[in-house]
C-alpha positions in Angstrom: 11.6 -36.0 -10.9 12.0 -39.8 -10.4 8.9 -41.6 -9.4 6.3 -39.2 -11.0 3.4 -40.4 -13.1 4.3 -40.8 -16.8 3.0 -38.0 -19.1 2.1 -38.5 -22.7 2.8 -36.0 -25.6 2.5 -35.9 -29.3 5.7 -34.4 -30.8 5.2 -32.0 -33.7 8.1 -32.6 -36.2 7.2 -30.0 -38.8 7.0 -27.1 -36.4 9.4 -24.7 -38.0 7.0 -22.8 -40.2 7.0 -19.0 -40.1 4.0 -17.0 -38.8 3.2 -13.4 -38.1 4.9 -12.2 -34.9 2.5 -11.4 -32.2 5.0 -8.9 -30.6 6.5 -6.8 -33.5 3.7 -7.7 -35.9 6.1 -8.5 -38.8 4.8 -11.2 -41.2 6.5 -14.6 -41.5 9.2 -13.9 -38.9 7.8 -15.9 -35.9 9.5 -19.3 -35.6 9.1 -22.2 -33.2 11.9 -24.6 -32.5 9.7 -27.2 -30.8 6.1 -28.0 -30.1 4.1 -30.7 -28.3 0.5 -31.5 -27.8 -0.1 -32.7 -24.2 -2.6 -35.5 -23.4 -1.7 -36.6 -19.9 0.3 -34.1 -18.0 1.3 -33.3 -14.5 2.4 -30.0 -12.8 5.9 -31.5 -12.3 6.3 -32.0 -16.1 5.1 -28.5 -16.9 7.5 -27.0 -14.4 10.4 -28.9 -15.9 9.5 -27.6 -19.4 9.1 -24.1 -18.0 12.7 -24.2 -16.8 13.8 -25.3 -20.2 12.2 -22.2 -21.8 8.9 -23.7 -22.9 5.5 -21.9 -22.7 2.0 -23.3 -22.4 -1.0 -22.2 -24.6 -3.9 -24.4 -23.8 -2.9 -28.0 -24.4 -0.1 -26.9 -26.7 3.4 -26.2 -25.3 6.2 -24.6 -27.4 9.7 -23.2 -27.4 11.0 -20.4 -29.6 13.6 -20.8 -32.3 16.8 -19.2 -31.0 18.2 -18.4 -34.5 15.4 -17.6 -36.8 12.8 -15.9 -34.6 12.6 -12.1 -35.2 12.3 -11.1 -31.5 14.8 -12.6 -29.0 12.6 -14.0 -26.2 13.9 -15.2 -22.9 11.9 -16.8 -20.0 11.9 -14.4 -17.0 11.1 -15.1 -13.4 11.1 -13.0 -10.2 12.2 -14.0 -6.8 9.0 -13.2 -5.0 10.3 -13.6 -1.5 13.1 -11.0 -2.2 10.9 -8.7 -4.3 11.5 -5.0 -3.8 8.6 -2.7 -4.7 9.7 0.3 -6.8 8.6 3.9 -6.6 6.5 3.7 -9.7 4.8 0.5 -8.5 4.0 2.2 -5.2 2.5 5.1 -7.1 0.2 2.8 -9.0 -1.0 1.2 -5.7 -1.6 4.6 -4.2 -3.5 5.6 -7.2 -5.8 2.6 -6.8 -6.2 3.4 -3.1 -7.3 7.0 -3.9 -9.7 5.6 -6.5 -11.3 3.3 -3.9 -11.6 6.1 -1.4 -13.3 8.3 -4.1 -10.4 10.8 -4.2 -9.5 10.3 -7.9 -11.5 10.6 -11.1 -11.9 8.2 -13.9 -9.8 8.1 -17.0 -11.8 10.5 -19.1 -12.0 13.2 -16.4 -8.2 12.9 -15.9 -7.7 13.4 -19.6 -9.9 16.5 -19.6 -8.2 17.9 -16.6 -4.8 17.4 -18.2 -5.9 19.3 -21.2 -7.2 22.3 -19.2 -3.8 22.7 -17.4 -2.0 23.2 -20.7 -2.6 25.9 -23.4 -4.5 24.6 -26.3 -3.4 24.9 -29.9 -6.0 27.7 -30.5 -4.7 29.7 -27.5 -1.1 29.4 -28.8 -2.3 30.7 -32.2 -3.9 33.7 -30.6 -0.8 34.5 -28.5 1.4 34.2 -31.6 -0.9 36.5 -33.6 -0.8 39.1 -31.0 3.0 39.0 -30.9 3.2 39.4 -34.7 0.8 42.4 -34.6 3.0 44.1 -32.0 6.1 43.7 -34.1 4.4 44.9 -37.3 3.0 48.0 -35.5 6.4 49.3 -34.6 8.1 51.4 -37.4 11.4 50.1 -38.7 14.3 51.8 -36.8 12.1 53.4 -34.2 13.4 53.6 -30.6 11.8 50.8 -28.6 9.7 52.0 -25.7 9.5 50.2 -22.4 6.1 48.7 -22.2 4.3 47.8 -19.0 3.6 44.1 -19.5 0.1 42.9 -19.1 -0.8 41.3 -15.8 0.4 37.7 -15.8 2.9 38.2 -18.7 6.6 38.8 -18.2 8.6 39.9 -15.1 7.4 42.7 -12.8 9.5 45.8 -13.6 9.0 47.2 -10.1 10.9 44.3 -8.6 14.5 43.2 -9.0 15.7 40.6 -11.4 14.5 37.0 -10.8 17.1 34.9 -9.1 17.7 31.3 -9.7 16.8 28.9 -6.9 20.5 28.2 -6.2 21.2 31.9 -5.8 18.2 32.4 -3.5 19.5 29.6 -1.3 22.9 31.2 -1.0 21.4 34.5 0.1 19.2 32.7 2.6 22.3 30.9 4.1 24.2 34.2 4.1 21.5 36.0 6.0 21.3 33.2 8.6 25.1 33.3 9.1 24.9 37.1 9.8 22.6 36.7 12.8 24.4 37.8 15.9 24.6 35.9 19.2 22.3 38.4 20.8 19.5 37.1 18.7 19.9 33.6 20.0 17.4 32.4 22.6 19.4 31.9 25.8 16.9 29.2 26.9 16.2 27.2 23.8 13.4 24.6 23.9 14.7 21.1 23.8 12.8 18.7 21.5 12.3 15.6 23.7 10.1 13.8 21.2 11.2 10.4 20.0 13.1 10.3 16.8 11.1 9.3 13.8 11.9 5.9 12.4 11.4 5.1 8.7 9.7 1.7 8.6 9.7 0.5 5.0 6.2 -0.6 3.9 5.9 -4.0 2.3 4.0 -5.0 -0.8 1.4 -6.5 1.5 1.0 -3.2 3.4 0.1 -1.4 0.2 -2.4 -4.1 -0.9 -4.0 -4.1 2.5 -4.9 -0.5 1.9 -7.3 -1.7 -0.8 -9.4 -3.8 1.7 -12.8 -2.3 1.9 -13.2 0.1 4.8 -16.0 2.3 6.0 -16.2 5.4 3.9 -14.7 3.9 0.8 -16.5 4.8 -2.4 -15.5 1.5 -4.2 -14.7 -2.0 -3.2 -12.1 -4.2 -4.9 -12.0 -8.0 -4.4 -10.1 -11.0 -5.8 -11.1 -14.6 -6.1 -8.9 -17.6 -7.2 -11.0 -20.3 -9.0 -10.1 -23.6 -10.7 -10.8 -23.7 -14.4 -9.6 -27.2 -15.4 -11.8 -29.0 -14.7 -14.3 -26.1 -14.9 -15.5 -25.2 -11.4 -19.0 -23.9 -10.7 -17.4 -20.4 -10.0 -15.9 -20.4 -13.5 -19.1 -21.6 -15.2 -21.1 -18.8 -13.5 -18.7 -16.1 -14.8 -17.7 -17.6 -18.2 -19.7 -15.3 -20.5 -18.7 -12.2 -18.6 -15.1 -13.3 -18.5 -15.2 -13.9 -22.3 -16.8 -10.5 -22.9 -13.9 -8.8 -21.1 -11.4 -10.9 -23.0 -12.9 -10.0 -26.3 -13.0 -6.3 -25.5 -9.4 -6.5 -24.4 -8.2 -8.3 -27.6 -10.0 -5.9 -29.9 -9.0 -2.7 -28.0 -5.5 -3.5 -26.9 -4.2 -6.0 -29.4 -6.4 -4.8 -32.3 -7.6 -8.4 -33.1 -10.4 -8.6 -35.7 -13.7 -9.3 -33.9 -14.4 -12.2 -36.1 -11.4 -14.1 -34.8 -12.3 -13.7 -31.1 -14.9 -16.3 -30.2 -15.7 -18.4 -27.1 -14.1 -21.6 -28.5 -10.8 -19.8 -29.2 -10.9 -18.3 -25.8 -11.4 -21.6 -24.0 -8.8 -23.4 -26.1 -6.3 -20.6 -25.2 -7.0 -19.8 -21.5 -9.2 -22.5 -20.0 -8.4 -25.9 -21.5 -5.3 -27.6 -20.1 -3.9 -31.2 -20.0 -2.4 -30.6 -16.5 -4.2 -32.8 -14.0 -5.0 -30.7 -10.8 -4.0 -32.2 -7.5 -2.8 -30.9 -4.1 -3.8 -27.4 -5.1 -1.8 -27.3 -8.3 -3.2 -26.8 -11.8 -4.8 -24.1 -14.0 -6.6 -21.2 -12.2 -8.1 -17.9 -13.0 -7.5 -15.0 -10.5 -10.6 -12.8 -10.9 -10.7 -9.1 -9.9 -14.0 -7.4 -9.0 -14.8 -3.7 -8.5 -18.1 -3.1 -6.7 -19.1 -6.7 -7.5 -18.3 -6.4 -11.2 -15.6 -8.5 -12.9 -13.1 -6.3 -14.6 -9.9 -8.3 -14.9 -8.7 -11.9 -15.0 -5.2 -13.3 -14.5 -4.6 -16.8 -15.9 -2.2 -18.7 -13.7 -0.6 -22.1 -13.5 0.2 -23.1 -9.9 3.1 -25.5 -10.0 5.4 -26.9 -7.3 7.8 -24.0 -7.2 6.1 -21.5 -9.5 3.2 -19.2 -9.9 3.3 -19.0 -13.7 1.4 -16.1 -15.3 0.0 -17.4 -18.6 -2.0 -14.3 -19.6 -3.8 -11.3 -18.2 -6.7 -9.4 -19.7 -9.0 -6.6 -18.4 -11.8 -4.3 -19.2 -10.3 -1.5 -21.3 -12.6 1.0 -19.4 -10.4 0.4 -16.3 -7.1 1.1 -18.1 -6.6 4.3 -16.1 -5.9 2.1 -13.0 -2.8 0.5 -14.6 -4.4 -3.0 -14.2 -1.4 -4.8 -15.7 0.9 -3.5 -12.9 -1.7 -4.2 -10.3 -2.3 -7.8 -11.4 1.5 -8.5 -11.4 1.9 -7.1 -7.9 -1.1 -9.1 -6.7 0.3 -12.3 -8.2 3.7 -11.7 -6.5 1.9 -11.3 -3.2 0.1 -14.6 -3.9 3.4 -16.3 -4.7 4.8 -15.0 -1.4 1.8 -16.4 0.5 2.1 -19.8 -1.2 5.7 -20.0 -0.1 4.7 -19.5 3.5 1.8 -22.0 3.2 3.7 -24.7 1.4 7.1 -24.1 3.0 8.7 -24.5 -0.4 10.6 -21.9 -2.5 8.2 -20.2 -4.9 9.1 -18.2 -8.0 6.9 -15.8 -10.0 7.2 -16.6 -13.7 6.2 -13.7 -16.1 6.6 -15.7 -19.3 8.7 -14.3 -22.1 10.8 -11.1 -22.0 12.0 -9.2 -25.1 14.3 -6.3 -24.5 13.5 -4.6 -27.8 9.7 -4.8 -27.4 8.7 -1.7 -25.5 5.5 -3.1 -24.1 7.4 -6.1 -22.5 10.2 -4.1 -20.8 8.1 -3.6 -17.7 8.9 -7.2 -16.7 12.5 -6.2 -16.0 11.2 -3.7 -13.4 10.2 -6.4 -11.0 13.3 -6.8 -8.9 15.1 -9.2 -8.5 14.4 -10.9 -11.8 16.3 -13.6 -13.7 16.5 -14.7 -17.3 16.7 -18.3 -18.5 19.7 -18.9 -20.7 18.4 -20.5 -23.9 21.4 -22.7 -24.3 22.3 -24.0 -20.8 18.9 -23.2 -19.1 20.6 -21.6 -16.1 18.9 -18.6 -14.5 21.0 -15.4 -14.8 20.4 -12.2 -12.9 18.6 -9.6 -15.1 21.1 -6.8 -14.5 24.0 -9.0 -15.6 22.2 -9.8 -18.9 21.5 -6.2 -19.8 24.8 -5.5 -21.8 24.1 -8.6 -24.0 20.4 -7.7 -24.4 21.3 -4.4 -25.9 22.8 -6.1 -29.0 19.4 -7.4 -30.1 20.4 -11.0 -30.8 20.0 -14.3 -28.9 22.9 -14.9 -26.6 24.2 -17.5 -24.3 23.6 -15.7 -21.0 25.5 -18.2 -18.8 29.2 -18.1 -18.4 31.2 -19.5 -21.3 32.5 -22.5 -19.2 28.9 -23.6 -18.5 27.7 -26.1 -21.1 24.4 -28.0 -21.6 24.2 -31.7 -21.0 24.6 -33.4 -24.4 21.5 -35.4 -25.5 23.6 -38.3 -26.5 24.2 -39.1 -22.8 20.6 -39.7 -22.0 18.5 -40.1 -25.2 18.9 -43.9 -25.0 16.5 -43.8 -22.0 13.9 -41.6 -23.6 10.5 -43.2 -23.6 9.0 -43.7 -27.1 5.6 -45.0 -28.2 5.6 -47.5 -31.1 2.7 -49.6 -32.3 1.1 -49.7 -28.9 4.4 -50.5 -27.2 6.3 -48.3 -24.8 10.1 -48.7 -24.6 13.3 -46.8 -24.2 14.7 -45.4 -27.5 17.9 -47.4 -27.1 16.0 -50.7 -27.3 13.6 -49.5 -30.0 16.4 -48.4 -32.3 18.0 -51.8 -32.2 14.7 -53.4 -33.4 13.2 -50.7 -35.6 14.9 -49.2 -38.7 12.6 -46.2 -38.7 13.5 -45.3 -35.2 17.2 -45.6 -36.0 16.8 -43.6 -39.2 15.2 -40.7 -37.3 17.9 -40.6 -34.6 18.6 -36.9 -35.2 14.9 -35.9 -34.8 14.6 -37.8 -31.5 18.0 -36.4 -30.4 16.8 -32.8 -31.1 13.6 -33.5 -29.1 15.6 -34.8 -26.1 17.9 -31.8 -26.2 15.0 -29.4 -26.2 13.1 -31.0 -23.3 16.0 -32.3 -21.2 16.8 -35.7 -19.5 14.2 -35.7 -16.8 11.3 -34.9 -19.1 12.1 -37.3 -21.9 12.7 -40.1 -19.4 9.3 -39.6 -17.6 7.1 -38.8 -20.6 5.8 -41.1 -23.4 6.7 -39.4 -26.7 4.6 -40.1 -29.8 6.2 -39.4 -33.2 4.2 -39.4 -36.4 6.9 -41.5 -38.2 6.7 -44.4 -35.7 
């Protein structure tokens, strides 16, 4: 990190105020441990904070309180280059392929078809009523008569008892064993065809199936556009993108319509203090079906990360499992960037909470790793599972692994004071206020780590 341009942040010192949790929806249970407003920022600095468990929301970057917060949240990342696509993920991609080929119906038709394949409540009531009438029609103590079941109901009395599948297989094998040698073909045909080889399809193979081909009923396309600063491509689609965002927030997250406006949208998912250069910065990955925008993935492209900030989609396309599709597409993008840049790339999925059902899907992207909230080492997801089951924050790293104490580097932290910029060690000798707030500055240094505080100008409200 040495030699990078200095960043500048405003440190929020009264951050620990409870709010409503956006995950479990409980009031006054959501706590932040640290928060900063960014003014001049670089992709290098954002990446460093990401690896210390911080999350970006517009120009505001925050870290969760490990003790007070209701939902234990851990930063999660996937090794995109080693990613193994699961059966359920393949199923989603095949479903989208069938939709593009015109072989599958929309969500409403699927729901109706599902209903027609199962007995309705009214049909069940009729069957139950008929059974009651039959029981009541028979005199008490009368000898039961064998009834011929109606067609489609009960076993066929003219046939033997129904055998279990296991028993049928035994009879089949027994019959094959009893065949005499005389029935064997003396000149059997030899199969000279080449043995079949199972070639495992990659993620890219499945996504290539979605490329438009002759005869396809629908066409799906993606486009990566820069949003900070606002590119012409973003400006041309801003209102449509916001319309989809608003519909998503109201339908999926049940936000009040009055709280979803264009200004809030831009502050959340468009505005960023990160200065774009060399292809890094804040982007929107747009998804189109038949030329119509239906989903947007908000991404930060960093030196070693594709960080997924947020994803929203048109609720009318929920039947295509757009969340899974966007994650797989972003993993494929991460893999491509690793080839292009020749630098290791990780796919960051933001926070993971084991006890929030709608967030558990993130653990299905294998192999994944969780960030230890105490040491900031990355620990394999499978290894963390026993600890996650307890529901509390845990030190995920080995017990012998300890964080670097802030006392060893806080003297070099860059502090702003009355227009001057100097290391904290020098400032504390000359300024009583800086010395009096030593613990606050120490806590800030511990939360952001040595490289960040030594390469970023920190502004405190008490200095």
